[in-house]
N, C-alpha and C positions, 0 to 999 in steps of 0.2 A: 711466455710460460703459462700454462693453464692453471687455474686455481684448483686447489684440492677439492674433492667432492664434499658436499655438506653432510655431516654426520648427524643423524637425528637419534636421540635417545629419549625414551619415555621418562618424564620427570618423576613418576612414582617409583622408578627403580633406583633413584638416587637416595643417599642417606643424609643429604644436606650437611656434609662434612667438608672441611678445607681440603685443598688439593693434595697437601702433603700427607694426609692420613690415608693409609692403604689398609683395607681389611683383607684378611686371608680369605681364600675361597671357601664358600660354605660347604661343609661336608654333609653328606646324606647319611643320617643315622638309621635309615631303614632299607639299606641295600640288601640285607639278608631277608627282608620281609617277603614272604611268598604268597600271601593272600589270607592265611588263617593263622592266627596266633596260637601259640602253645597254651594249654590250660595253665591256670595259675598254680596248679599243684607242681608243675615242672620247675617253677621258680624257687630256688632255695631260700628258705627263711633264715638260715644260719650260714655263717661263713665257713663252718667246718663241714658242711654238706651232709648233715644228719638225715634230712628228709628228701634228698635229691632222688633216691631210688624208690620212693613210695609209689609213685605212679607206675613205674616199670613193674614192680612186684604185683600191683593190683591188676595191671594188664596181663601179666603172666598168668595170674590165677584165672582171669576171665577166659584166657586162651585155652586153659585146661578143661574148662566146662563147656566150651562152644561145641555145638553139634557139627558133625562132619558135613561139609558142603555149604555151611552158612557163611554169609559175607562178613568181612571184618568190620569192626566198629568204625564209624566216621562221625565227625561233628555234625550237629544239626545245621541244616542249610539256612542261611539268612541271619544267623545269630553269631555274635562274636563275644568272647569272654570279656568280662569287665576288667578294666585295668586297675592298678593299684591307685587308691585315692580317688577323690571326686573332682579334683581340679584339673581342667584341661589346659594344656599349654597353648599359647597363641599360634604356634607353628602347626598345631594339629587341626586348627579350624579350617574349614574349606575356603578356598580363595574366592569362590563365587558368592560368598555370603554377603548380603547388602551391608554397606557401611552404616554405622549408627548415626552419622550426621547427614545421611541422604534422606531427605524428606520429599515425598512425592508431591509435586505442585498440584494445587487444586485446579480443576479445569475452569478456565475463565468463562464467565457468562457472556453470551452475545448481546449486542446492543439491541434493546427492545423498543427504542423510540422511533420517531419518524425522521426521514431525511428528504429534504426538498432542495432542488437545484434552482437557483435564481439567476437571472441575467445580471451581469455586472453593470453598475449604473453608467459609468462613463462610456462603456462600449455600447450600451443600449441607446444612449443619447446620440451617439455617432450613427447608428443604424436608422433612428428616427429621422435625423437630418437628411440622410441620403434618400429615404423613402419619400419625404416631403419634397425633395428637389425634382421629382418626376411624377409621372402619372401612371406608371405600370403597377400591377398587382403582384405581390409576392406570396408564395406558399408559406403558411405558418408552420407547417410540418418541417419544411426545409430550413426555415429560420431557426427553429428550436434545435435542430441537429447542428447547425452552424455554431450556435452558442455553446453546445456541449462538446464540440469537436476539440477545443483547446481549453486547458484549465484557466488561462488568463481571461476568458470571456464569461465565466460564471462564478457564483459563490455557492457555498453549501450551508444550508440552515438546518441545524440539528435540534430536535425537540425531544426531551427525555420525559419519561413517566414520573409521576410524583413520588413513587416508592423507590425509584432508582435515578436520582438526579445526576447531572454532569458536574464535573469539578474543573475549575479553571484557575490558573495562576494569574492573579491581578485582573486587569480590565481586558487585556488582549494577549495574554500569555498562552501557554500550552493547555490543551484540553484533554481530559481522560475520563473514563467511566470508573476508574479505581483511584480512590483518594490516597491510598498507601503508595501507589506508583508515583503520583505527583510529589508526595512528601519525600520519597527516596531520591528523586531526581530533580527536586526543585532548584537546587543550586546550579546544576548543569543547564537547565532551561532558562533561568533568569539571571545568570551571572553577568551578562552583557548589559543588563539594565541597571545594575547597581555597582559594577566594578569596571575599571579600565584595565584591560589585560595587556601587559607588556612582556615581551620575550627578549631576554638579554643572554649573552654568552658568558659563562664563567671560566675559570681556569681549567686547563685540560685535566682529565681524570688520571690520577696516578695509580700505579699498580699493574701487575701482569695478570691478565685473565685469559684463560684458554678456551672458554666457551660462554655462551649466553643463552638464556631461555627465550623462546619465541612462541607466541600464540598462533596455533594453526588456523583458527577461525578468522582472525583479523590481520595476521601478519605483524602484529606489534612486537617490538623487541622490549623485553622486560629486564634485561641485564643478567649478570651472573646470579646464581641462586644464593651465594654467600655475601652478596652486596647488601648494604643496609637499606637501600631503596627498593629492593625486589618485592618483599611481602606487601608493603603499602601500595605499590603500583599494581601488583597482581589483584589485590582486593578491589582497588578502585576500578580497574578495567572490568572485572567481573560484575560489580554492582551497577555500572553504567550501561553495559551492553548485553550481558548474558544472564542476569539474575532471574529473569522471568521465565526462561525456558530450560535452564540447566541448574542443577545443584552445584555447590562449590566443589564437591568431590568429583563430579562428572566433568566440570570445567578443568580441573587440574589434569585430567587425562588428555586434554587437548593442548597441553604445554609440551613443547619439544626442546631439546637441548641441541644447539648448533655449534659446531667446533670450527667453522670456517673463519679464518683470520680476517677476511674482508668484512664479514658480518659483525665481528667483534669490534673492528674499527668504526664501523657505521654506528654501532650502539654508543661508542665513546663520543662521537661527534653529536649524536642526538642528546646524550646525557649532559653535555655541556650547556645546553640551552635551559635557562632558568626562567620560569614564568612567575611574574609578580602581579599582584592584584591590588589596585588602588581604588578606594571608595570614591563614588561620584557625588553623592548627595549629602555627605558630611561637611560641616563647616570647616573642620580641620581634617583634611584627607589622611586616611590611614593606609599604609602599604603593608601587604603580607607577602612573605616570600614563598609560600606554598599554597596549594589548593586546599589542603586540610585546614590550615589556619583561616583562610578566607571563608571556607564553608562553615566553620564554627562561628565566625562573626556574623555570617549571613543568617544562620539559624537562630541566633540569639537576638538579633536586631530587626530583621526584615521578615523572616518567615512566618511568625505567628499570625500576622494579619494578611498573609498573601493568598492562601488557598481559600477559595469560596465555592459554594455550590450554586449552580445556575440551572433554571429550568430549560433554557434554550440558548443557543449560541450560533453565531454566523462566522464562518471562516472562509478565507479566499480559496479559489479553486486550486491554485498552485500549492498553497499550504496544506490543503486537504489530502494531497497525494504523498505527503511526507510527515504525517502526524506521528509523534513518538508512540502513541497508543496503538498497538497492533489490532486491537478489537475494533476500534473506530476506523482504522485504515481499511480493514477487510470489509466492514459494513458499508462504507462509502464506495468502495470499489464495486461491490455487488449491486448497490443501488444505481451507480452510474451505468453499469452494463444494462440493467433493466430499463432505465430511462432513455438510453440511446436507442434501444430497439423500438421503444414505444414512448415518445416524449410527450405524453398527455399532460403531465403536470407543468412542464416547461411551456407548452403551448397555451395552457390556461393562464399562466402567469404573464406571458407575452401579450395575450389578447387583452387582459385587464389593463396593462400598462399602455398599450397602443391606444386604447379608447381614451385613457386619461390624457394622452398627448394629441387628441383631435383626429386620430386616424379611424378608418372604418374597417370593420371586420364583416365579411360576408361568406356565405357558403356557395360553392360551385363545384362542378365536376364530381358528382356523386357525393355531395355533402362535405367535401374538403374545405377547410378554412383558409381564407386569403385575407391579406391586409393591403389597403390602398388609401391614398389621400382622397379618392373620389368615392362618393356614395353611389353605388350602382343601382339601377332601376330599369325596369322593362320599358320598351318604347311602346306607348299606347296611343300615339297620334295617328290620325287617319292618313293613309298613304296619299290621298289627294291633296292634303294640306302641306306637304313638303316637296322638295325638289325631286325630280326623277333620279338624280345621282345619289341622294340619300337613300331612296328606296332600293336602288341597285346595290349599294353597300350592304344594307341590312339583309337583302336577299342572298347575296354572295356569302356573307359571313354565316348565315343560318344554314345554308346548304353545305358548304365546305367546312368541315370541322378542322380546327387548328390552322386555318389559313393565316399567312403572315402578310405584311404590307406589300412585299414584292409580288407575291402571287396574286394579291387582290388587285394591284395596279395592272398586272398583265391580263387579268381576267376582264377588267372593265375598260381598258384602253387599248388592248391589242398589243401590237409590236411597237407602237409609238412612231410609225413612219408617216402618218398623215400630217397635214398642215396644222390642224387644230389639236394635235396631241398634247403639246406642251401646256396650253391653257386648260385643257381637260384634266391633265395630271395635277396642276396647281389647284383646280377646283376640287378635285377628288381628295387631295391632301388636306385642304381646308375643311371640307365636310367631315372627313374621318376624324380630324382633330376635334371638331365640335362634338361629334358623337362620343368620343372618348372622354372629353372633359365633362360632358353632361351625364356620363354614366350609362349611356345606352349601349355602348360597345366596351368590352373589357380587353385591355392589352396586358398580357402577362409578361413576366420578366424574360421568358424564352422567346419573345417576339410573336407568339401566336395571338390571334384575335378570336373572340367569342362573344355571344350575347348573354346577358344575365338570365338567370333562371326565372321562369314565369309561372305563377300559380295557375293561371288559365291560359292555355295555349290557343292561339287562333287557328282555325282549320287549315288555312293555306300554308302554315309553317309547321304543323304538327308532325307530318311525316318526315320532313327534313330534320327537325330538331331531334326526333326519336332516333333517326339514323346517326346523327352527330353525337349524341350522348353515348352511344355504344362504342364509338371509336375513340373518344377522348377520355375514357375512364382512367383515373389515376389512383393507384393504391399505394400503400406504404412501401411496397417492393418495387414500384415503378421507378425507373431512372429518370430523374427530373433534370432540367437544365440548371447549371450552377448559377447562383445569384451573383450579379455584378455589384458586389459590395466591397468597399475598401475598409479593412479593419485597422484602426489606429491603436496599436497595443500601448498601454501605459508603460512609462519608463520603469516604474517600480511596482512589482506585483505584490499583493498582500500575501 
């Protein structure tokens, strides 16, 4: 058997009366109203009707003196006669008149400080260890984007101006630009640090209820409107989640009445669960049976020394995406979008930390920054002082831009069918490894080989290098090979 449809009723239409009270249908006292009220002279002042025909006689006299062809008298357009008395009834007021308790919320000020994204320390150490384990060079631009790709890999450092500081709950609690916002929601943000929250089931709720109120915005069941816990729960839900964007009168319009028996039973089961709060730092633990009692204890014992102003604060990347302050949330999101498209600040931070860990930063491929364990340098030895195979490697790498190991071996050893092919390949691999370890040849993470940038190019390599640089240009929009890095995500993210 299908459940009956859910019936929604606007809460403002209710009179907050018990179910057994039935009001008669409201009668319209203005059914006879046609748009223009009769003049006040038509209303009899006495019950015996002495002056009821005064207006008629005056109109009759005016009709006798009216010229032929003239139009009859009509009331002045746009003006209505004054009603008796100066007091207006509540029913005469227009329905669209703003309520007296509706206060237009002030527009929040945007965050005017600076936002910097920093690599998370344990993830950064993991990357440094992997870079040091090899001899390849990694693009600093791609590394910066990899750190910004997931919130668990970076932290957000917020720096406020002196005239508009940040506010924080305790040492590592919630952060906001509005002190009043933290004060209103301090118990909700910090209750787990001071209280142990336990949920127990009480006795079933007695009584017959035909409907319950439900919040359209969150789906929370608030219970029947005549239940003793309805008003406190309504106020609590409004203060916690909707007070910053809606007035209380506007929020009440988002409450609907549901008459579905299944929904009523679900509310009964939820209302059976009672939440208790037990203090954690008291020598003698205290237990409170309601959130209101626990919040009063919190504000009288812990809150006065909890809120503090800070010039700057660092929050985890995961936490930065779920801050309770919408202003900071929006500012961090916009800064992340800008930093992802052009991660100059993250690149600068990575370059400084890489240098502190003994890695080398160098420019290559049209000035792009790379990091490696090897300090690159140009080969300045005379060709006559090295082996022919070394000269052949340098010549092949300088002529063919982006050549990899396989292509280099095929170019210098042919198809490998000759008898001395294997010793030649081993010698070639040994000489190439020596050139890479000494920094004379750069091996990038995508497998390509190239020579370091030289301040003064020798004539025999000038033409080849010029042709090579035009083909290996890499810009911010170029698709780079993915870095072969293994990210060890921490078990618990800040």
